[in-house]
C-alpha positions in Angstrom: 278.8 124.9 200.8 277.7 126.9 203.6 279.7 129.1 206.0 278.8 130.0 209.6 276.9 133.3 208.4 275.0 131.3 205.6 272.8 128.5 205.4 270.8 126.7 202.9 267.3 128.0 201.9 264.6 125.9 203.9 262.8 123.4 202.2 259.3 123.9 200.7 256.5 122.0 202.4 256.9 119.5 199.2 260.3 118.9 199.6 260.3 118.3 203.2 257.5 115.7 202.8 259.7 114.2 200.2 262.9 114.1 202.1 260.9 112.8 205.4 259.2 110.0 203.2 262.7 108.8 201.8 264.2 108.8 205.1 261.5 107.5 206.9 260.6 104.7 204.4 263.7 104.0 202.8 266.0 105.1 205.4 267.9 107.1 202.8 271.0 108.7 204.7 271.4 111.4 202.0 267.4 112.4 202.9 268.5 112.7 206.6 271.2 115.0 205.7 269.4 117.5 203.7 266.6 117.8 206.2 269.2 118.5 209.1 271.3 120.9 206.9 268.0 122.8 205.4 266.9 123.3 209.1 270.1 124.7 210.7 268.8 128.4 209.7 265.9 127.3 212.3 268.4 126.6 214.8 270.4 129.5 214.7 267.2 131.7 214.5 266.1 130.0 217.5 269.4 130.2 219.3 269.6 134.3 218.5 266.3 134.6 220.0 267.2 133.2 223.2 270.8 134.5 223.8 272.8 137.7 222.8 276.3 136.6 224.1 278.2 135.0 221.2 279.9 132.1 223.0 276.7 131.0 224.3 274.9 131.4 221.0 277.4 128.9 219.6 276.7 126.7 222.3 273.0 126.6 221.7 273.5 126.0 218.0 275.5 123.2 218.8 273.1 121.7 220.7 270.6 122.6 218.3 272.5 120.6 215.6 272.7 117.8 217.9 268.9 117.8 218.5 268.3 117.5 214.7 
């Protein structure tokens, strides 16, 4: 389970290819969820890079989540 301060570890390149393939070819909803969850760290990193205000940062993370 993730909290606001911790995210799942990023996927390895091999895992990413595996889940992308499962999602693309088999339309596996679980693979899609894993791809989204494991890329949340990147969303948070980018949001922090572009903004320092806590409120705006939450908005950027929300937008990034929708984008995933």
